[in-house]
N, C-alpha and C positions, 0 to 999 in steps of 0.2 A: 121421730126423724131428726129433730133439732139437736138431740143429744149426740148424734154422730157427726155433726158439722163443727168445723173450727175455722178460724181466720175469716177471710173475706166471704167465704160461702155462708158462714153463720151470720155475718153482717147483712148479706143480701136477704137471708131468710127473715131476719128481724125487721127489715125495711118493708116487708109485705104488710099492707094496711089491714085492719080488722074488717070483718064482713061489713058490707055497705049498711050504714045506719047504726052500727054498733059502736060503743064507746072506745076511745083510744086508751083510756085509763079506767081501771075498775076498782071498786072498794073490796078490801079483803074481808071476807065474812067473819063476824065476831070481833072486829077490831074497834068497835065504837067505845067511846068513853064520855063521861059527863062533860059537856061543854066543848066537845070535839066532834068532828066528822069521823067517819071510818077512815082507815088508812087506805090511800089510793096507790096503786102500782100500775106500771106499764101492762097492757092487756095480756102480754105473753108471760108475765112473771107473777101473776096473782098467787099461784100455788106452787112456786118453785123459788129457790134461792136467787137473790138479786144478782145481776150481772157483775162479775169481777174482771173477766178477761175474755177475749175472743179465742184465745189459745192457751191451754193449761201450761204450756212451756214458756209463755211470755208473762212474767210477773212483775217486771220492772221496765222502765223506759230504756235502760241499758240492754235488757233482753230484747226489747222491741226493735231497737236499732240493729242489733246483731242478727236477729231473725230476718229482717228486711235485707240485710247485707248478704245473707246466704241465698235468699230467693231472687234478689234483684241486683246482683253485684255490678252489672254493666249499666244500670240506670243512672241518669244524672241525679244529683242530690241537692246541693246548695249552690247558688250562683246569683249573678246579676245579669243585666242585659249584655254584659261584655264577656261572659263565660262562666263556667262552672268550676268549683273548687273540690278537690278530693278530700273529704273530712276524715276518712277512715283511719289512716295512719296518724294524721295530725292530732286527732282527739286523744289517742293513747300516749303519744309523745308529750303533748301539752299537759295531760293529766299527771304523768310522771314528773315532768318538770315543775309543776305546781307543788307537788309534795316535797320534792328535793329543796325547793326554795323555802318552803315553810320549815323544813328541818333545819336549814341554815339559821333560821330565826328562833330556834329552840321551841318550835311548836311540837308538842308531844302527843296531842290528842290524835286519835285515829279518824275521827269524823268531825268536820268543822265547815263553816260557811265561807264562801268566797264571793265577793261582790261583783256584779256586772252592771256597768253604767255606759250605755251606748245606744244610739239609734239601731234599728234593725239592720243587720248585715250578716253575712255567712259566719264571720268570726264569733258572733254572739252565740250561735248554736254550737259551733265547735267548742267554745269555752264551756258551755253548759254540759255537752256530752263528755268533755274531758273531766269535769267534776264527777260525773256519774261513774266514769271508769275507775275512780279511786274511792268510791263511796263518800265523796264530798257532796255538799249541796250548794246551790247558787242562791244568792240574795240579790234580788233585782232592785235597782235604784232608777228612779225616773224623774224627769225635770220639773213636772208641774207642781210638785209639792214644795219647791223652794229650798234654799240652803239650810234652814233650820231643820226641816224634815230629813234632808240628806244626812245631816249630822246625827239626827236621832237614829236613823236606820243603821248607820255605820257603828254607832256606839251600842245600840240595843242588841245588835247581832254579833258584837265582839269581833268585827272584821279586822284581820291582820293584813288582808290583801284585797284590793279592788282592781278588777280588769276593766279597762275603759278605752274609749276613743281619745285621741290626743287633745281634743278640745275641752275635755273635762279635767285634764291634769291640773291646770291653774286653779280651778275651784277646789280640788282636793288639797292642794298645797296651801291655799288660803285657810282651809278648815283645819289644817294639821294641828295647830295648838289645842284644838278642842276635841280631836280624835286621836289621843296619844297611842292607842293600840295599833293604829295603821302604820305598817312598816314597809309595805311593798305595793307598788303600782305596776301593773302590766299593761302596756299600751298595745292595742290592736294594730295601730299604724306603725309604719317603719320610723325608726328614730335615727336612721343613718342613711341618707339618700345621696351619698357621695360628697358630702361637705368636706371642707379641709379638716385635717386632723386637729382635734381640740375645739372645733366649732360646730360639731354636729348637734342635733337636737338632744341626743342622749347625754352628751357632755354638759350642755347648758342646763338642761332640766335637772340632772343629778346634782349639779353644783348648787342649785337652789334648794333641792330636796334634802341635801345633806344636813342643813341646819335643823331639820325636823326629824333626823334619823330615819329618813325614808329613802328606799332604793327604787329606781325606776328601770324596768326592763321592757324590751319589745317582745311581742308574742313570738317572733321568729327566734329570739335568743332562748326563750323558755322551751320552745320545741326542740331546739338543738341540745339543750341541757337534758331534756327527757330522752332524746334518742340515745344518749350515752349511758343513761341510767339502767341499772339491772333490776329495778323495781318491777314486780309483776303487776298485771292488771288486778285491781281489787274491787270486783263488782259488788253493787249494793244488794241488799235484801228488800223484800216488799215493804217492810215496816220502817225502813230507813227513810230519812227526809230526802226529798228531791229538791225542795226549795222552801225558803221563807219568803213569802210574797207579801209585801206591805200594802195595806189598803187604808185610805184616809178614814178616820173615825169622826164622830160628832164633835169631839173636842178639837179637831184639827191635828191631833197627834196620830201619826200612822200606827196601825196595829200590824204586828207580824203574824201572818197566817201560816202556820206550820203544816205543810202538805207532804205526804209520803208517796213513795213509788206506787203503793197499792191504790192510793187515791188517784194518781195519774193514770194508771192503766185502766181502772174502772171508768174514769172520765173519757179517755181516748176511745175505749171500746164503745161506750154509750154514744160518743160523737159519730162513730162510724155507722151507726144505725140511721144517721141523718145524711152525712156526707157521702158522695158517690164518686169522688175523685179516683181515677184509675192510675195504675203504675206508670202509664205513658203520658200522664197529664201533669199540669203545673198549677201550683197555688201561688198567688202574688202576696208577698209579705209587706205590709205597710202599717197595720195596727201595731201599737207598741208591744214589743216582746216583754217589756216589764210588767204588762198586764197578763193575767192568766188566760184570757180569751184567745189571744194570738198564740200563746204557748200550746194550748190544746189543739188548735188548728194545725200547727206545724208538726207537732208530734204525731198527729193523725196521719200526716203525709209519710212520716217515717214508717208507720205501721204497714202501709200498703205500697211503699216504694215509689211514691210520687216525688216530683222535684219541687223545690221551693225557689222562686225567683224574688230577689229583694229590690224594692224600689230605690230610687236615687236619694231618698231622704227628704224630698220636697213634695208635699202632696199636690202642689200645683202641676207637677210633672208626672203625676200618677198615670194619667191616660196615655201619655207617650211611653211610659214604662210598660203598661199593659199591651200596647201595640207591639212592643218588642217581645214580651214574654208569652202572650196569648194564653192567659190562664183559663183553666176550666173551673177551678174553685174560686169563689169570691165571697169572702166573709167581711162584713162591714158593720158600721154603726149608723144610727139615724142621721147624724150630721152629714156624712158623706152621701148617703142615699137621698137626702133632701137636696143636696147640691146637684147630684145627677138628675133628679126629677126636675129641678128648676131649669137647668140648661136644656134638657131634652124637650120639655114643654115649650120653651121659647122657640125651639127649632122645628117643632111639629104642630101641636094643636093650637098654639098661640100665634102661629104664622098668619099673616094677613092675606097672603096670596092663595092661589088655588090649591097649593100643596097643603096648606092649613086645613082647607075644607076636607080633603081626602084623609088627612091624618085624624081629624076629629071624628069622622065617620068610622074609621078603622078602630080607634081606641074606644069609642063609645060602644061599638058592637062587641068588642072583645071583653070589656068590663061587664057588659050585660051577660056574656057567656060565663064569666067568672062567678056571677051571682046566681046561676042556676042551681037547682037542688043537687046534693051529693050524687055522684054517678054521672051527672050530665055536665057539671061545671068542668071547664078546661081552660088552660092557658094557650092552647094552640088553635090556629086557623089555617087551613091548607093554602089559601090564596093570600090573605092579608099578611101572614108572617113572611112570605116571600117578598111582598111589596115593601114592608116597613121594618119588621122586627130584625131580619137578618142584616139589613143596612145599618140599623141603630147599634146592634151588638158589634158589628165590625168597626163602626165609627169610634168606639171606645176600647177596642182591643179585646172584646169579649165574644168573638165569634165561636170560641170553643166552650163557652159557658154551659154548664149543666144545671147548677143550682146556686141560688143566692141565699145567704143566711144573714139575718140581722140580729144583733143582741145589744147588750149594755144598757139600753133604755128603750121605752116603747117608741115605735115608728108610727108616724101619722098614717092612719088607714088609707087616706086618699093617695098618698105617695106610694104606698105598698101596692095598691091595685093598679095604679098607673104604670109602675115599673113591671109588674107581672104582665100587663097587656102589651107594653112597649117591647119588652125583651122576649116575650113568649117562653118564659122559663119559670119553674117553680121558685117561689120566694117564701122562705120560712122564717118566722119570728121565734126566737128562743128566749129563755130566762135562765139565769145562773148567777153565781156569786164567786168571788175569789175563794170563799170558804167551802164551795162545792166543786172546786176545780172547773169552774165556768159552766158546769152542767146542772140543770134543774128540770127543765122541760123544753120542748121544741115542737113546732108544728110538723105534721107529716107533709111530705111533698105533694100529696093529693088533696090536702086541706086548703081550699082557696078562700076561707073566711078571713076576717081581719079582727083586730082588737083583742086577740088572745095569744098566749104563748104555748099552746099546744099541749101535748101529752107528757106525762111523767117519764123522765129518762129511765131506762131499764136498770141502771145501777143504784137506784135509790127509791125511797117511798116518801109520801107526803101526807099531811092531814092539815086541817084548819082548826084553829082554836078561837073560841068567841072572845071578843074584846068589848065587853058591855059598855065601858066608859066612852068608847067611840061609836057605839051603837052598831057594831058589826057582830052579827050572831050567826052561828052555824044553823040556826033554825029559820034564817031569813028566806024569803021567797022572792023570785023563783029559784034562786040558787043559794047554797050556804056561803057565808062570808066570815072571814076571820083572819088571824095571823097565820101565815104559811109556815109550817114546821117541816123540816126535812131531816131524814135519817137514812144512812146507807153507806155504800162503799166509797163514794166520792167525797164524803164530808171530812173536813180537816181534823187534825188531832187536837190542836190548842192554839191559843194566841201566845206567841213567844214571850216568856218572862212576864206573863200577865194572868196569873191564876184567878184573880177576882173577875176579870172580864170574861175569861173562859167559863167560869162557873155561871155567870149571868147568861151566857150564850146558850147553854145546854140545859134541858129539862132532865129530871131524874131518869126518865125512860130512854134517854139518848137522843131525843129529837133536838135539832138545832133551831133556834129561834131566828128566823131571817129578818124580822122587823118589817116585812112587807105584808100588807093586807091584800088578800086575794079572794076570788070566788072560783068555784069549780062547777062547770056547767054540766048539762045532762050527758054530754059526750066525754066527760072526764078531762076537759081542757082547762088549763089554769089561766086566769085573767088577773093581772095585778091592778089594783084599784086605789091603793093609798100606801102611805108609810106610817108605821107605828110610831117612830121617833121623829117624824117630820123632817127627815133628811131627804133633800132633793137629789135627783139624779138628772142632769141635763142631757141634751141630745148627744153631746160628745162623750158621754159616759162618766163625767166628773161628778163626784159626790160633794155636797156641801150642806152645812147647817144654816138654814135661814134665820133661826133664832139667834145664833151667834152674831150674824151680821146686823140683825135688828137691834140687839143689845148694844153693839158698838155705836150705831147711829143715835140711839136714844141717850146713851151715856155721854156722847161727845158733842152734841149740838142742842142748843136751846130752841131751835126752830120747831122741833117735833114733840108732840105729846104721845103719838102712837106711830108705829111702823109695822107694815106687813110686807115682807119680801116674798116674791112669788117667782117660781121657775116652772114653766111648762116642760114636760119631759120631751116634747117634740121641738123645743127651741134650745139654742145654745147660750142664751144669756138671761139675766134676771131683770125684772121690773119691780116697782114698789108702790104701795099705797101708803101715803103718809098723812097722819093727822097733824095739823098745824096749830100753834098757839097764836091767836091774833095779836097778842101783846108784843111778841117778839117778831112775828112774821110781817106785820104791817110796816114797821120802819125798814125792814130788810127789802120788801118789795118796792117801797117808795124810792129807795136809792137806785134800784135797778131800772124802774120805769120813769124815773125823773119827774115824779109827781107825788103829792102827799096823799097817803092812804091812812085814814083814821082807824085805829084798832077797834073802835066801837061801831064802825060802819061795816057791819057783817057782810052786806051785799058787795061792797067794794073789795073787801078782803077775799071773798069767794071769786070775784071776777079776776083779781090779781093772781089768785092761785091757779086759774086756768090759762093765764097768759104764757105763751110759749117761751118768751124771754126769761120769765121768772122760773119756769120749770127747768130750762137749760142751766140757769145759774145754780139751782138746787142740785142738779145732777153733778155739776162741777164740785160743789161742796161735798157731796157723797164720795166722789172720786178722791178728793183730798183726804177724807177720813179713811178711805180704804187703803190708800198708799201709806198713811201714817200708821195704820194697824196691820200693815203687811198682808193685805188681802191678795189672794191669787187673782189672775186676770179673769177667770170664770166667775169670781165672786163679785165682780163689778156690776152695779145696777145701771142699766142703760137708759131707763126711762122711769118717770114718776108721775103719779096722780096725787094731787094735793087737795085736801078737804079738811074742814073743821070737824073734829071729833067723828070720824067715820064709823068707829066701832063702839057700841054701847051694850049694856045689859038689855036695854029696851028693844033694840033692833036684833037682839039674840045673837050678836057676834062676839059677846064676852060672856064668860061664865060668871056666876055669883062671886067668885074669887078673882074676877077681872083677868082671867086667862083668855087669850084669843082663840076662838074656834076657827081653825084654819080652813077646814073643808067648807064650812058654811060661808066664810068670808070670800073664798075663791068663787063659790057659786053665786053669791049676791053681786059681786063686782066683776062677773065674767065679761060683760060688755066693755067695761073700762079696761080690763086686762087685755082683752083682744085688741082694743084700740091702741093701747100702748105698744104692743108688739107690732101691729100694722104700721104705726108711725115710725118706729125704729127701723123696721125692715125696708120701708120705703126710702129711708135716707141712705141706705147702703147702695153703693154703685155696683150694678150687676157686672159680673166678669164674663167676658165672652168665652173664656177658656176655663175649664175646671182647674 
């Protein structure tokens, strides 16, 4: 039956869950290897080729958009709360204009990258679609990596042109001496708003840019140039690049992940087995389009003719935007869902009046129903949803909500269950990487458990490989544990201009080493439990290397003998456990507390280390070191625990070669870490509005 289905009919078929109690992912018979689990696949694809596309005629995202255009020509596509924009003709004209301008600069290659640097807006997608219409690929640039990383991306990808919002033009001009290949800036915003001749933004900016041999055009001008061009549309092939998407590595230098149209279509098709957005419905766009997670969500809307509404650019106004857009699809990250949970809790179950009593009863009853056995568990209640859930969804503009999806980092299980109960809608947690086009695994909508990332996506296959040095083995009980390996149609081609890193990333049989430690349970669901390289991922989805931060602190201050930087994946900031040297710490603390503390009075040193004034001063020291070493904001340590020699061989927190055992340290100091987080969170002023 499935062989005769295509498009959304096939997606609906693949959304059907396995028989009650049966695994969501299954091992492929005969695929076992020494030190590995069997290869696991989506339960529908154990004995058939992995999913490539929902429609054999749709092999690129360019095909995908054209297919939707034929089927849903009159549907709204891209817009804001103030109206929708017709991208169809604009993408072709803009694409032709891009090629003409590159020809003016003697660019002779047929396929090259074009940078995009902007917050989410309709023009971002129009520019991306325009690149596809000429077999070009986009290179996304985003703010959180800082100017050095922006420079690296532009240089590494050989960009001649960057398309951006007007606020990024000054930064590009400041970087101009270090990015000599950049010759063209295209501004999404108007550069001529009726100013006097000779004083328009275009005139002023081009006068500055001229010194760097850079020309600045508005998007409108490029489209006009394309409208006059006789160039034909030059559609891409499946193996052509769709994007080089940069992701931060352990060294802090972004790596360019080369992704093809075939990767994209396999990823979008896999995503459609989770998402249920209809052609008549809307997705709200607010997660950065520079990250692949939002790209796959919006390209999934193209596949089914749904509309995309863009937020105003300020997350504090997101709820007001949603009240205007009324989205049915809502894709988020833990940081936002944590904020939702906090505000809704304060207005419901934490209310001190009678409404709080009612809300607590409703939520507790619904959470109990979520925890019933499979087949009995449900998010719905015929009476309580009418009393509470509908009101809560309407209050945040989600009255049309069908499913929520969280990704990027693990979500606190308590928050997940609370929001399932409060909104009375399925809430799925997924796992993926830039290298897998954001797809790896995701919970089924009828799976109301927490703490796992669900079943293997239908476009790929996975297995675990033992890591004996970390004591993670595929022979562990009750479930196998090891590094998660992924192979399949969504997996990237290479790291751009980095063959050594590419070689390290892939095993000889084609499996990609994710660096994540996982376990696979009896129902074939993946749970991420650790990181192989000790790279942290915070709640907002930012990666960082704690060891790099630790080394800076140890190398830059004589206060510390040991440092352990910790980041919970459910929190958006870091805390640290620091070993102090009494000889240097005692005079430091004496100055802060205005009393003499002797270095040999160990008890007095310990008491000073616990003093809040001293700890606050140490945090300031760490902030100064961070600024000096150009740390990103998310690399800032917000709270510290100070102790004399906290980690030793004898307490089993150091190896014989004096390397820190991170997992054991986190476990031993769990109560101190929790206290540091609680203390910092208590200092934050709650916001009445999201």
